[in-house]
C-alpha positions in Angstrom: -32.5 -7.6 -43.4 -32.0 -6.1 -46.9 -28.3 -6.9 -46.8 -28.9 -10.6 -46.0 -31.6 -10.9 -48.7 -29.2 -9.3 -51.3 -26.5 -11.7 -50.2 -28.7 -14.8 -50.6 -30.0 -13.6 -53.9 -26.5 -13.1 -55.3 -25.4 -16.5 -54.1 -28.4 -17.9 -56.0 -27.5 -16.0 -59.2 -23.9 -17.1 -59.1 -24.8 -20.7 -58.5 -27.2 -20.6 -61.5 -24.5 -19.0 -63.7 -21.9 -21.6 -62.8 -24.2 -24.6 -63.2 -26.5 -23.5 -65.9 -25.4 -26.3 -68.3 -26.4 -29.1 -65.9 -29.8 -30.2 -65.0 -29.7 -31.1 -61.3 -32.4 -31.4 -58.7 -30.5 -28.7 -56.7 -29.3 -25.3 -57.6 -25.7 -25.7 -56.4 -24.0 -28.9 -55.2 -21.8 -29.0 -52.2 -18.2 -28.0 -53.2 -15.1 -29.1 -51.5 -14.1 -26.8 -48.7 -11.0 -25.6 -50.5 -12.9 -24.7 -53.7 -15.6 -23.0 -51.7 -13.0 -21.0 -49.7 -11.2 -19.9 -52.9 -14.5 -18.9 -54.4 -15.4 -16.6 -51.5 -11.9 -15.0 -51.6 -12.1 -14.5 -55.4 -15.5 -12.9 -55.0 -13.9 -10.3 -52.7 -11.1 -9.6 -55.1 -13.5 -9.4 -58.0 -15.4 -6.7 -56.2 -12.3 -4.4 -56.1 -11.7 -5.1 -59.8 -15.2 -4.2 -60.8 -15.8 -1.3 -58.4 -12.7 0.8 -58.4 -14.6 4.1 -57.7 -17.4 2.7 -55.6 -18.0 4.8 -52.4 -20.7 2.6 -50.9 -20.1 1.5 -47.3 -18.9 -2.0 -46.9 -22.1 -3.2 -45.2 -23.9 -2.5 -48.5 -21.7 -5.0 -50.3 -21.2 -8.8 -50.0 -17.7 -8.5 -48.6 -18.8 -9.1 -44.9 -20.7 -12.2 -45.9 -17.8 -13.6 -47.9 -15.4 -13.0 -45.0 -17.8 -14.7 -42.6 -18.1 -17.7 -44.9 -14.3 -18.0 -45.2 -14.0 -18.0 -41.4 -16.6 -20.7 -41.0 -14.9 -22.8 -43.6 -11.6 -22.6 -41.7 -13.3 -23.5 -38.4 -15.2 -26.4 -40.1 -12.0 -27.7 -41.7 -10.1 -27.7 -38.4 -13.0 -29.5 -36.6 -13.1 -32.2 -39.3 -9.4 -32.8 -39.7 -8.1 -31.9 -36.3 -5.3 -29.8 -37.8 -4.7 -27.2 -40.4 -6.0 -28.2 -43.9 -5.7 -27.0 -47.4 -7.8 -23.9 -46.8 -5.5 -22.7 -44.1 -2.5 -23.5 -46.3 -4.1 -21.5 -49.1 -4.6 -18.5 -46.7 -0.9 -18.6 -45.7 0.6 -19.3 -49.1 -1.3 -16.6 -50.9 -0.8 -14.1 -48.1 -4.5 -13.4 -47.7 -4.0 -11.7 -44.3 -1.4 -9.3 -45.9 -4.0 -8.3 -48.5 -6.7 -7.9 -45.9 -4.4 -5.7 -43.8 -3.8 -3.5 -46.8 -7.5 -3.2 -47.5 -8.3 -2.5 -43.9 -5.5 0.1 -43.7 -7.0 1.9 -46.7 -10.5 1.5 -45.3 -11.8 0.9 -48.8 -14.7 0.6 -49.1 -15.6 2.7 -46.0 -15.9 0.4 -43.0 -13.5 -2.2 -44.4 -11.1 -1.6 -41.4 -13.8 -2.7 -39.0 -14.5 -5.9 -41.0 -10.8 -6.8 -41.2 -10.4 -6.3 -37.5 -13.4 -8.6 -36.8 -12.0 -11.2 -39.2 -8.5 -11.2 -37.5 -10.1 -11.3 -34.1 -12.3 -14.3 -34.8 -9.4 -16.1 -36.7 -7.1 -15.8 -33.7 -9.8 -16.5 -31.2 -11.5 -19.5 -32.7 -8.7 -21.4 -34.5 -7.0 -23.7 -32.1 -4.0 -24.6 -34.1 -0.8 -22.4 -33.4 -0.8 -20.2 -36.5 0.8 -17.1 -35.0 4.4 -18.4 -35.5 3.9 -18.5 -39.3 5.5 -15.5 -40.9 2.4 -14.8 -43.1 0.3 -14.6 -40.0 2.3 -12.8 -37.3 3.6 -10.2 -39.8 0.2 -8.9 -41.0 -1.0 -9.2 -37.4 2.0 -7.1 -36.3 1.2 -4.5 -39.0 -2.5 -4.4 -38.1 -1.6 -3.7 -34.5 -0.2 -0.3 -35.7 -3.6 0.6 -37.1 -5.1 0.3 -33.6 -5.1 3.5 -31.6 -4.1 5.8 -34.4 -7.2 8.0 -34.0 -8.7 9.0 -30.7 -12.4 8.2 -30.3 -12.4 6.4 -33.6 -15.5 4.5 -34.7 -13.5 1.3 -34.8 -12.3 1.5 -31.2 -14.4 -1.4 -30.0 -13.1 -3.7 -32.8 -9.6 -2.5 -32.1 -9.6 -3.3 -28.4 -11.3 -6.7 -29.1 -8.5 -7.6 -31.5 -5.7 -6.4 -29.2 -7.2 -8.2 -26.1 -7.6 -11.4 -28.1 -4.0 -11.2 -29.1 -2.9 -10.5 -25.5 -4.8 -13.6 -24.3 -3.0 -15.7 -27.0 0.4 -14.3 -25.8 -0.6 -15.0 -22.2 -1.3 -18.6 -23.0 1.9 -19.0 -25.0 4.4 -16.4 -23.7 7.2 -17.4 -26.2 5.0 -16.0 -29.0 5.7 -12.5 -27.9 9.2 -12.7 -29.4 7.5 -12.7 -32.9 6.2 -9.2 -32.0 9.6 -7.9 -30.8 11.3 -8.3 -34.2 13.4 -5.5 -35.6 11.4 -3.2 -37.8 13.0 -2.9 -41.2 10.2 -0.9 -42.8 9.2 2.6 -42.1 6.8 3.3 -39.3 3.3 3.9 -40.6 2.0 5.8 -37.5 3.4 8.0 -34.8 3.7 7.1 -31.2 1.0 8.0 -28.7 1.0 11.7 -27.8 3.0 12.7 -24.7 1.2 13.9 -21.6 1.3 17.6 -21.0 2.4 17.1 -17.4 6.1 16.2 -18.2 7.5 18.1 -21.2 11.0 16.9 -20.3 10.1 13.2 -20.6 12.4 10.9 -22.5 12.1 10.5 -26.3 9.3 8.1 -27.4 9.7 5.1 -29.5 8.1 6.8 -32.3 10.6 9.6 -32.4 13.4 7.0 -32.3 12.0 5.3 -35.4 11.3 8.4 -37.3 14.9 9.6 -36.9 16.2 6.5 -38.6 16.9 4.1 -35.7 16.1 1.1 -37.9 16.6 -2.3 -36.2 15.4 -1.0 -32.8 13.1 -3.6 -31.1 9.4 -2.7 -31.3 6.6 -3.5 -29.0 3.7 -1.9 -30.9 1.0 -3.7 -29.0 1.9 -1.8 -25.9 1.9 1.6 -27.7 -1.5 0.8 -29.2 -3.0 -0.2 -25.8 -1.5 2.9 -24.2 -3.3 5.1 -26.8 -6.6 3.3 -26.1 -6.2 3.9 -22.3 -7.0 7.5 -23.1 -10.2 6.7 -24.8 -13.3 8.7 -23.6 -15.2 5.5 -23.6 -14.6 4.0 -20.1 -15.2 0.5 -21.3 -12.5 0.8 -24.0 -10.1 2.3 -21.5 -10.7 -0.5 -18.9 -10.2 -3.2 -21.6 -7.0 -1.6 -22.7 -5.7 -1.6 -19.2 -6.6 -5.3 -18.9 -4.6 -5.9 -22.0 -1.6 -4.1 -20.6 -1.9 -6.2 -17.4 -1.6 -9.3 -19.5 1.4 -8.1 -21.4 3.5 -6.9 -18.5 3.0 -10.2 -16.7 4.7 -12.2 -19.4 7.8 -14.0 -18.1 9.9 -13.3 -21.2 12.9 -11.1 -20.2 13.3 -9.7 -23.7 9.7 -8.5 -23.7 10.2 -6.9 -20.3 13.4 -5.1 -21.4 11.7 -3.9 -24.6 8.7 -2.6 -22.7 10.9 -0.6 -20.4 13.5 0.7 -22.9 11.6 1.0 -26.1 8.1 2.0 -25.1 6.5 4.9 -23.2 4.8 2.5 -20.8 6.3 4.1 -17.6 5.9 7.7 -18.8 2.3 7.4 -20.0 1.1 5.6 -16.8 2.9 8.0 -14.5 2.0 11.2 -16.4 -1.7 10.1 -16.1 -1.2 10.2 -12.3 0.0 13.8 -12.5 -2.9 14.8 -14.8 -5.5 13.4 -12.5 -3.8 14.9 -9.4 -3.9 18.4 -11.0 -7.7 18.0 -11.2 -8.0 17.7 -7.4 -9.3 20.6 -5.3 -6.5 22.6 -3.5 -7.9 21.7 -0.1 -9.9 18.7 1.2 -10.7 17.5 4.7 -8.5 14.6 5.9 -11.5 12.7 7.1 -13.1 13.0 3.6 -9.9 11.8 2.0 -9.6 8.8 4.3 -13.3 7.8 3.7 -12.8 7.3 -0.1 -12.4 3.6 -1.1 -11.4 3.5 -4.7 -10.7 0.4 -6.8 -9.6 0.3 -10.4 -12.1 -0.8 -12.9 -15.2 0.0 -10.7 -17.5 2.7 -12.0 -18.1 5.5 -9.5 -21.6 6.8 -9.1 -22.3 9.7 -6.9 -26.1 9.1 -6.9 -27.5 8.4 -3.4 -24.0 8.9 -1.9 -24.5 10.1 1.7 -20.8 11.0 2.1 -20.6 13.5 -0.8 -18.0 16.3 -0.8 -16.5 18.7 -3.4 -13.8 16.9 -5.4 -14.8 13.3 -4.5 -15.2 12.2 -8.1 -11.8 13.6 -9.0 -10.2 12.0 -5.9 -11.8 8.7 -6.7 -10.4 8.8 -10.3 -6.9 9.6 -9.0 -6.9 6.9 -6.4 -8.4 4.4 -8.9 -5.5 5.0 -11.3 -3.0 4.7 -8.5 -4.6 1.4 -7.6 -4.2 0.3 -11.2 -0.6 1.2 -11.3 -0.1 -0.6 -8.0 -1.8 -3.8 -9.3 0.1 -3.5 -12.6 3.4 -3.4 -10.7 2.4 -6.2 -8.5 1.5 -8.5 -11.4 4.2 -7.5 -13.8 7.6 -8.9 -14.6 10.1 -7.7 -11.9 12.0 -5.6 -14.5 8.9 -3.7 -15.5 7.7 -3.5 -11.9 10.9 -2.0 -10.6 11.1 0.5 -13.5 7.5 1.6 -13.3 7.7 2.0 -9.5 10.8 4.1 -9.8 9.1 6.3 -12.5 6.1 6.8 -10.2 8.4 8.1 -7.5 10.7 10.2 -9.7 8.1 11.6 -12.1 5.2 12.0 -9.7 5.8 11.9 -6.0 9.1 13.8 -5.9 8.0 16.7 -8.2 4.4 16.8 -7.2 3.9 15.6 -3.6 7.2 16.8 -2.0 6.6 20.5 -2.7 3.1 20.3 -1.4 4.0 18.6 1.8 6.9 21.0 2.4 4.9 24.1 1.8 4.4 26.6 4.6 0.6 26.7 4.2 -0.9 24.6 6.9 -4.1 24.0 4.9 -2.2 22.8 1.9 0.2 20.7 3.9 -2.7 19.1 5.7 -4.4 18.0 2.5 -1.1 16.8 0.9 -0.1 14.8 4.0 -3.6 13.2 4.3 -3.5 12.3 0.6 0.0 10.8 0.9 -1.2 8.7 3.8 -4.1 7.4 1.8 -1.8 6.5 -1.1 0.4 4.6 1.3 -2.6 2.7 2.7 -3.6 1.5 -0.8 -0.2 0.4 -2.0 0.4 -3.4 -1.8 3.1 -4.1 -4.4 6.6 -4.6 -3.2 8.3 -2.4 -5.6 6.0 0.6 -5.3 6.0 0.3 -1.5 9.8 0.3 -1.5 9.9 3.5 -3.6 7.3 5.3 -1.4 9.2 4.3 1.8 12.4 5.7 0.3 10.5 8.9 -0.7 9.1 9.4 2.8 12.1 8.4 4.9 15.2 8.4 2.7 17.7 5.7 2.2 20.0 6.4 5.1 20.2 3.5 7.7 22.8 5.0 10.0 22.2 5.8 13.6 20.4 9.2 14.0 22.2 11.9 16.0 20.6 15.0 17.5 20.4 17.8 15.0 21.1 15.8 11.8 17.5 14.9 11.0 17.2 17.7 8.5 20.5 16.8 6.8 19.4 13.1 6.5 16.1 13.7 4.8 14.2 17.0 4.6 10.7 15.5 4.0 11.0 13.1 6.9 12.3 15.8 9.2 9.4 18.1 8.3 6.7 15.5 8.9 8.3 14.5 12.3 8.4 18.1 13.3 4.7 18.4 12.5 3.9 15.5 14.9 4.3 18.1 17.6 2.8 21.1 15.7 0.7 23.9 17.2 -2.1 22.8 14.9 -3.8 19.7 16.2 -5.1 18.8 12.8 -1.6 18.8 11.3 -0.3 16.9 14.2 -3.0 14.2 13.7 -2.4 13.7 10.0 1.4 13.6 10.6 1.1 11.0 13.3 -1.3 9.0 11.1 1.2 8.9 8.3 3.8 7.3 10.6 1.2 4.9 11.9 0.4 3.7 8.4 4.2 3.5 7.6 4.8 1.3 10.6 2.0 -1.1 9.5 3.6 -1.6 6.1 5.6 -4.8 5.6 8.9 -3.0 5.0 11.9 -3.5 7.2 13.5 -0.1 6.4 10.6 1.8 8.1 11.3 0.4 11.6 15.0 0.3 11.2 15.6 3.9 10.1 13.0 5.4 12.5 13.7 3.4 15.6 16.0 0.4 15.5 19.1 2.1 14.2 19.4 4.0 17.5 18.7 0.9 19.6 21.3 -1.4 18.0 24.0 -0.7 20.7 21.6 -0.7 23.6 22.8 2.7 24.7 19.7 3.1 26.9 20.9 0.3 29.2 23.1 1.4 32.0 25.9 -1.2 31.8 27.5 0.1 35.0 24.5 -1.4 36.9 24.7 -4.8 35.1 26.7 -7.6 36.6 28.3 -8.9 33.4 29.8 -11.9 35.2 26.3 -13.4 35.7 23.7 -14.2 33.1 21.1 -11.6 32.5 17.5 -12.2 31.8 17.5 -9.2 29.4 19.9 -11.0 27.1 17.0 -13.2 26.2 14.2 -10.7 26.4 12.4 -11.8 23.2 13.0 -15.2 21.5 10.1 -15.8 19.1 10.4 -19.2 17.5 9.5 -19.4 13.9 7.9 -22.8 14.5 5.4 -21.7 17.1 1.8 -20.5 16.8 0.0 -17.9 18.9 -3.3 -19.5 17.9 -2.4 -22.8 19.4 -2.8 -21.3 22.9 -5.1 -18.3 23.1 -4.1 -16.0 26.0 -6.8 -15.1 28.4 -7.1 -12.9 31.5 -7.7 -15.9 33.7 -4.2 -17.1 33.2 -2.9 -13.8 34.4 -5.3 -13.4 37.3 -4.7 -16.9 38.7 -1.0 -16.9 38.4 -0.9 -19.5 35.6 1.6 -17.6 33.4 4.6 -19.2 35.2 4.0 -22.1 32.8 4.1 -19.8 29.8 7.4 -18.0 30.5 10.7 -19.6 31.5 12.5 -18.5 34.6 15.1 -15.7 34.0 18.3 -14.8 35.9 19.0 -12.7 38.9 18.6 -9.4 36.9 15.1 -10.1 35.9 14.1 -11.0 39.5 15.6 -7.9 41.2 13.4 -5.6 43.2 11.2 -3.6 40.8 10.7 -0.8 43.2 14.4 0.1 43.2 14.4 0.2 39.4 11.2 2.4 39.5 13.1 4.9 41.7 16.0 4.9 39.3 13.7 5.3 36.3 12.0 8.2 37.9 15.2 10.0 38.7 16.4 9.5 35.1 13.1 10.7 33.8 13.4 13.8 36.0 16.7 14.7 34.5 15.5 14.1 31.0 12.3 16.1 31.6 14.3 19.1 32.8 16.5 18.8 29.7 13.4 18.6 27.4 11.8 21.6 29.1 14.8 23.7 28.1 14.5 22.5 24.6 10.8 23.4 24.4 11.4 26.9 25.7 14.1 27.4 23.2 11.7 26.3 20.4 8.9 28.6 21.6 6.7 25.6 22.7 4.8 25.3 25.9 6.5 23.2 28.6 5.0 20.8 31.0 5.2 20.8 34.0 6.2 24.5 34.9 8.7 25.0 37.7 6.7 27.8 39.3 3.0 26.8 39.6 0.3 29.2 40.5 -1.4 28.9 43.8 -3.7 25.9 43.9 -7.4 26.2 44.4 -10.1 23.5 44.6 -11.3 24.5 41.2 -8.0 25.1 39.5 -5.9 21.9 39.3 -2.7 23.4 38.2 0.5 21.4 37.5 2.2 20.3 40.8 5.7 21.0 41.7 8.6 18.8 40.7 9.3 18.0 44.4 5.7 16.8 44.9 6.0 14.5 41.9 9.2 13.1 43.1 7.6 12.4 46.5 4.8 10.5 44.8 7.2 8.6 42.6 9.4 7.6 45.6 6.6 6.3 47.7 6.3 2.5 48.3 2.9 2.4 46.5 4.7 2.8 43.2 6.2 -0.6 43.4 4.4 -2.6 40.7 4.2 -5.7 42.9 2.4 -4.0 45.8 -0.9 -5.8 46.4 -0.5 -7.6 43.1 -3.2 -10.3 42.6 -1.0 -11.8 39.9 2.2 -12.1 41.9 3.6 -15.6 41.7 5.7 -17.2 44.4 8.7 -17.3 42.1 8.3 -13.7 41.0 7.9 -14.6 37.3 9.1 -11.7 35.0 5.9 -11.6 33.1 4.0 -10.8 36.3 6.4 -8.0 37.1 6.1 -6.5 33.6 2.3 -6.8 33.4 1.7 -5.5 36.9 4.1 -2.6 36.3 1.7 -1.3 33.7 -1.6 -2.4 35.3 -0.8 -0.7 38.6 0.9 2.3 37.1 -2.3 4.3 37.6 -3.4 4.2 41.3 -6.8 2.7 42.0 -8.0 6.0 43.5 -8.0 7.7 40.1 -9.2 4.7 38.0 -12.6 4.6 36.4 -12.7 1.4 34.4 -13.7 -0.7 37.4 -16.9 1.4 37.7 -17.9 0.8 34.0 -18.9 -2.6 32.8 -16.9 -4.1 29.9 -13.7 -2.1 30.3 -11.4 -4.6 31.9 -7.9 -5.5 31.0 -8.9 -8.7 29.3 -10.6 -6.8 26.5 -7.2 -5.9 25.0 -5.8 -9.5 25.0 -7.5 -10.8 21.9 -6.6 -7.7 19.9 -3.0 -7.7 21.1 -2.8 -11.4 20.2 -4.0 -10.9 16.7 -1.9 -7.8 16.0 1.2 -9.4 17.4 0.7 -12.4 15.2 0.4 -10.1 12.1 3.6 -8.3 13.1 5.5 -11.6 13.4 4.2 -12.8 10.0 5.1 -9.6 8.2 8.6 -9.4 9.8 9.5 -13.1 9.6 11.9 -12.5 6.6 13.5 -9.4 8.1 16.4 -11.3 9.7 15.8 -9.8 13.1 17.7 -11.3 16.0 15.8 -13.4 18.5 17.8 -12.2 21.5 19.3 -8.9 22.5 22.9 -8.1 21.7 25.2 -9.1 24.6 26.3 -6.0 26.6 30.0 -6.8 26.3 29.7 -6.5 22.5 27.8 -3.2 22.6 29.6 0.1 22.0 29.8 2.3 25.0 31.4 5.4 23.4 28.1 6.5 21.8 25.7 8.9 23.6 22.3 7.4 23.4 19.6 9.3 21.5 16.2 7.7 21.1 15.7 9.3 17.6 13.6 12.2 16.5 10.4 10.2 16.2 10.5 8.6 19.6 11.6 11.9 21.1 8.5 13.6 19.7 6.2 10.7 20.8 7.6 10.7 24.3 7.2 14.5 24.5 3.6 14.2 23.3 2.9 11.3 25.8 4.3 13.4 28.7 1.6 16.0 27.9 -1.2 13.6 27.6 -3.2 15.4 30.4 -3.1 18.7 28.5 -3.8 17.6 24.9 -7.0 17.0 23.0 -8.5 13.5 23.2 -8.0 12.8 19.5 -4.3 13.7 19.6 -3.8 11.4 22.7 -5.5 8.5 20.9 -3.2 8.9 17.9 0.0 9.2 20.0 -0.9 6.0 21.9 -1.8 4.2 18.7 1.6 4.8 17.2 3.4 3.8 20.4 1.4 0.6 20.7 2.3 -0.3 17.1 6.0 0.1 18.1 5.5 -2.0 21.2 4.0 -4.8 19.2 7.1 -5.3 17.0 9.0 -8.5 17.7 12.5 -7.0 17.9 14.3 -7.8 21.2 15.9 -4.4 21.6 12.6 -2.6 21.0 10.8 -5.0 23.3 13.4 -4.4 26.0 13.3 -0.6 25.7 9.5 -0.2 25.4 8.1 -2.9 27.6 10.7 -3.9 30.3 10.4 -1.6 33.3 13.1 -3.5 35.2 16.1 -2.6 33.1 18.5 0.0 34.5 18.4 3.1 32.4 21.3 5.2 31.5 21.2 8.6 33.3 19.2 11.1 31.2 17.4 8.4 29.2 13.7 8.1 29.1 11.7 4.9 28.5 8.0 4.4 27.8 7.5 3.2 31.3 9.3 6.1 33.0 7.3 8.6 30.9 4.0 7.0 31.9 5.0 6.8 35.5 5.7 10.5 35.6 2.4 11.3 34.0 0.6 9.1 36.5 2.2 10.9 39.4 1.3 14.2 37.9 -2.3 13.0 37.5 -2.5 11.8 41.1 -1.5 15.2 42.4 -3.8 17.2 40.1 -6.7 14.9 40.8 -6.6 15.8 44.5 -7.4 19.4 43.6 -10.5 18.7 41.6 -13.8 18.4 43.5 -15.7 15.2 42.8 -12.9 13.9 40.6 -14.0 10.3 40.5 -17.7 11.1 39.7 -16.6 13.4 36.8 -14.1 10.9 35.6 -16.8 8.1 35.4 -19.2 10.6 33.7 -16.7 11.5 31.0 -15.9 7.8 30.4 -19.5 7.0 30.0 -19.9 9.9 27.6 -17.0 8.8 25.5 -18.5 5.3 25.3 -21.9 6.6 24.3 -23.5 5.4 27.5 -24.5 8.9 28.7 -25.6 12.1 27.1 -23.0 14.8 26.4 -22.6 17.4 29.1 -20.2 20.1 29.9 -17.7 18.9 32.5 -15.0 21.0 34.1 -11.4 20.0 33.3 -12.6 17.7 30.5 -9.2 17.7 28.8 -7.6 16.4 32.0 -10.3 13.8 32.6 -10.1 12.5 29.0 -6.3 12.4 29.3 -6.6 10.3 32.5 -8.9 7.9 30.7 -6.4 7.6 27.8 -3.6 7.0 30.2 -5.4 4.2 32.1 -6.5 2.5 28.9 -3.0 2.8 27.3 -1.5 1.1 30.4 -3.9 -1.8 30.1 -3.1 -2.1 26.4 0.6 -2.2 27.1 0.1 -4.8 29.8 -1.8 -7.0 27.3 0.9 -6.6 24.7 3.6 -7.5 27.2 1.7 -10.6 28.3 1.0 -11.8 24.8 4.6 -11.3 23.7 5.8 -13.3 26.7 3.2 -16.0 26.0 4.2 -16.2 22.4 7.9 -16.4 23.4 7.4 -19.5 25.4 4.9 -21.2 23.1 5.8 -23.8 20.6 4.6 -23.7 17.0 4.1 -19.9 17.0 3.6 -19.4 13.2 2.3 -22.9 12.3 -1.3 -23.2 11.4 
């Protein structure tokens, strides 16, 4: 109040002095805008002439009021004339902004820097005319940018970030203006570059060091350096605003600006080093379930008050994931040059030196935390460039066919995580399987190709000796998804399956697709038997338990041990294993979709099923989810150039021994032991396999979902593994008293319909339930994929 009163009083005194010789009814007549503007400017310069040693703060002088009057005059002039007038011309011709920058730089009187920043901010924000291209405007603005971020936690941080954000908004509206701030710097640098992070002492030289060593003429992008300094402000509001300013700058379409940001600033280094700094603040060990429960978004304040899910290190984890989310969003919105460079820096400067040693470590507890954290990072990433780098980090760049024994040579990290999918520690197995599940859900073609499809390209699983090449094969057209069809146009229901209506959904195939399924089932079982014996030898060599053992202990009514191999073969070879026996969906023409669906639905005999005795657990419950998930897979893979039909057998190489790949081998091994594994592990294994079965690639569809194909001797398929497990379950169930009652009880407990009680052979019973539900899920997936294949307008909306 005192300052305003002093300002008014001084205006009155000056007016009386200037017009003392005239007798007018008013103290001071209205002056032309230019004269008034010049008057206020000369009043400011007069202060410096009269007060050379004055140490009073600027708010105790009339300088703020004069600057505010000058700004109002400029705005009024533009409103009246619609363009720049004599006042603006005076400001530019007499280099007023240069002088103000000098005064603000000297901060004389104390607080002048703050006033100058406010004046520049309002001038750029409120004047509508394009004044930045003028040399006497953008040059002092360029110099004032260097003043920002010089001092950490400075009292002028708020004004600095307001000025920089206003300038960023101007550049966003007119991207070509950024070229005025990339000019070669012919004068000495007046401030040093932002300090390097302690996390990477070997980082590349900064722009400041380049300038200080005499590299005159090097392009400068000072506004990025200033914003990077302010991102380290202890004031979270300042830090967030500086991040917003960076987001605006990196999104500019100017190629020169993008090149300068990558080559002549420390943008990539500072942002990446911040990730390492926040990661070092995390606890050494955290529970995977706690890591997965954290939902962090950049820019949102974290409050641990009234947080029911609190655990040690949650605040630090939230800060780390929030910064990763910011980097991801920055890469997503930025120019492609900046996005690619920043994503590469995140991988090379953070994931490789920080994450890789932690995942590869021998400590199970440390590897558990690191793998869960990597999975959470993968879940959050949405930008194309960063996702690509993370996929390369996890799986390597090799796209060749995988051969037995060369997994470690191809990529050590990938080999180690796949090995842990079958680890003695169930927790480590779960997080490793979860990592691959998240990878398979990401829209990146390299994931599926390097893990699965590279080994299926030549269809080595198909026994070409049993294929009559002279006649057309139904498997040569196993999956033909039209890009102009829409699964939403015809919603699949269980009624169409149960009433034999699917013959209108799938076209008739050749003789191979209509051959007797029971004969193929016998061939599959024999092949599975040979493969299982081979796998047992490998497990014994590796010190792992084998299933089933060749010499079982004597059977007792309360000890359902694993049956003999001959007993399993007898069950497999019985007529009841034909998927068309007593099939309610069998059509008169033997439609292939019925054979496929029934082969999974009737894989588990009715005597050991429990879903029919519990309401709401029918096959139709999986149809809608399968429809939605398959549609999402088709949309994400539509640009991956996948074939619509399988590769013709005559064009496939026959000199290559088929190997399903290390991941599928581990998954099939785990699936074969579903009756002896914990419930959570079984759910995770089947979840990964269902993600693979949903993918719309014809070779993967044929190998995973077609039980009618003749398999090469020694080759396992998903159906043959499941069939062997079902036969094992049938024999073991006969040795458990009250098996059906206990099975229904465990199912009700798992669904929360009955109180938890101790039940004998619980692991076996839970495995039986998982097996039954997984078969129903695969049947739904097979039906939906056949339905989508025959539908028109699959991806149209």
